[in-house]
N, C-alpha and C positions, 0 to 999 in steps of 0.2 A: 052266480056268486063264486062257484068253483073255478071257473075260467079266470075271473078277476084275481082271485087269490093266487093261483098258479102264475098268472101273468105278472103280478107284482113281485113275486119272490123267486121265480126261476127264469124270468124272461131273458136276462143277459147274464145270469149266474152271479150277480153281485152278492157279496156277503156269503154267509153260510146257512142259507135258508133250508127249511125242511117242511114239506107238506105231507101229511098222512091222511088217508081217507079215514074219517072217524065214524062213518056210518055206511051201511050197505048201499044207501041211495047215492052217496058221494062216490063210492067205489064203482057203482054201475054207471054213473054219469060220465065216467072217464073210460072210454072204450078204445084202447089203442089197436090199430090194425095197419097192415102194410102188405104189399106184394113187391118184393125186391129180389135181387140176385146176390147170393152169398159169395164169399171170396173163392169158392171152388167152382163157380159158374152155375150153381143150381138155383132155380126159381123157388123162393120160399115165401110163406105168409106167416102171420102171427100164429096160425093154427099148426104150423110145422113144429112149433115149440111148446104145444100144449103138454102139460105134465111136467114141465120144467119151470123153475123160478128163473125169471129173466132180470138181468141188470142191463138196462138199455141206456146207451150214451150216444148223443149226436155230436159229430165233429167232422174233421177232415184231415187227410194225411199230411198236408203242408202246414198244419197248425204248429206254431212255434213253442207253445207252453202248456195250455190247458189240456189238450188232447193227450199228449204223451204222458203228462203227469197223472191224469185220471186213469188211463189205461195201465200204467205202471202200478197204481194203487189197486186197481181191480185184479191184476195178476197176483199181488200180495194177498189180497182177500181170498182168492181162489185157493192159493197154496195154504193159507192158514185155516181154512175150514176142512181141510183134509178130505176124508172119504165122503163127506157130505157134498163135496163139490160136484159129484156126478149128477146131482139134481139141480145144478145152477148153470145157466148159459149166459155169459156176457155177450151182448150184441153192440157192436160199434156201427152206427148208421151214418154213412157219409152225407154231408150237406153240400158236397162239392162234386156232383156227378160229372162235371166237365173234365176234371183231372183225375178223379178217383174211379178208376176202372177196376175190373175184377183182379187183374194181375197186380196192380199197385196196392190194392186192398189186401191181397194175400201176403205180399211181402211185408206190408206195414204191420198187420195184426200178429203175424208170426214172430215178429221181433219182441212182442210183449208176453204172450202166453199161448200155448197151443189150443186152449179152449175158447179163446176170444174169436167170435165170428164177425167178420167184416161184411157189411151189407151196402150195396149201392144200387143204382137204377137210373132210369130216365128222370129228367127234371120233374115231370108231373108226378111220378111215383114217389120221389123224395118229398115233394111239397105235400102230398096227400098223407104220407106217414107222419111228417112233422105236425101237420094240422091235427091228426087224431091223438097225438100225444100232448097237444096244447103247448108245443114247443115253439121255438123261434129260430130263424136263420136269415141272414141277409148278406149278399155278396158286397164286399167293400172294394170299389174300384180305385186302383192306385192312380196317381197323377200321370206317370209316364209309361212304365212297363206294364202293358195290359195283361201279361201272363203271370205277373207276380202280385196277385191279389190275395186278400184275406177274406174270411167268412166269419162274421159275427154270428154266434149261436148260443143257444141255451147250454149251460155248462153243468146242469144237474144230472144225476144218474137216477133213472126211474126203476123202481122195484115193481115187477109185475108177477102176480101169483100164477101157479100152474094152471088155473082155469082161465087165465087171460085178463084178470081184472087188475086195475091199478091199486097198489098198496101204499106207496109213499115215494118221495124223492129224497136224495141225499145231495146236499149242496156241494158245490165245488170246494175242495179242500177238506171235506169230512175225513176225519181220522179213520184209518183202516180198521181200528179196533171197534168203531161204531158199526161199520158194515158187518164185521164178523159177529158181534154181539146180536145184531138184528137178525142176521141170517140164522145163527144158531138157535134163536128163539123160535124161528118159523120152520126150520128143517126137521 
């Protein structure tokens, strides 16, 4: 039931859906994990960030609109929560490992906010991470120029608690005030 609900409402990020774990069993049923490389070249897992609230977003550096908009919004959120921001880590996980290497991720995330961490890895690592978040991505092949492709992906932001459990999603386009209010309640 949980997977169906998430699939219906955050699959391609349509609308402004929200899913929140309403019980301990729903929270435990969703167990995100990953082993990826951060934008500084360090291998990290979900355990690297234990003790931190995570705002996790899947995307790619060549994304024309959803990714830069969401990362800009997350930068505003981090600035607006002030001193509490030290306990929040925004993670941008690439769904385009073919083009998104460590160097390009570092350049990309640093354009938004110094606290945003870019993560990439091999195709299997990315696919595994996406699966554990119950997210979606699919490379869209262009008609002519094979290097100029897009990647359809889940556009929700996942809130993960300091103990690594899923808390809720924020649909694409959620007002920054909603993020700030939610984080201030929990921090």
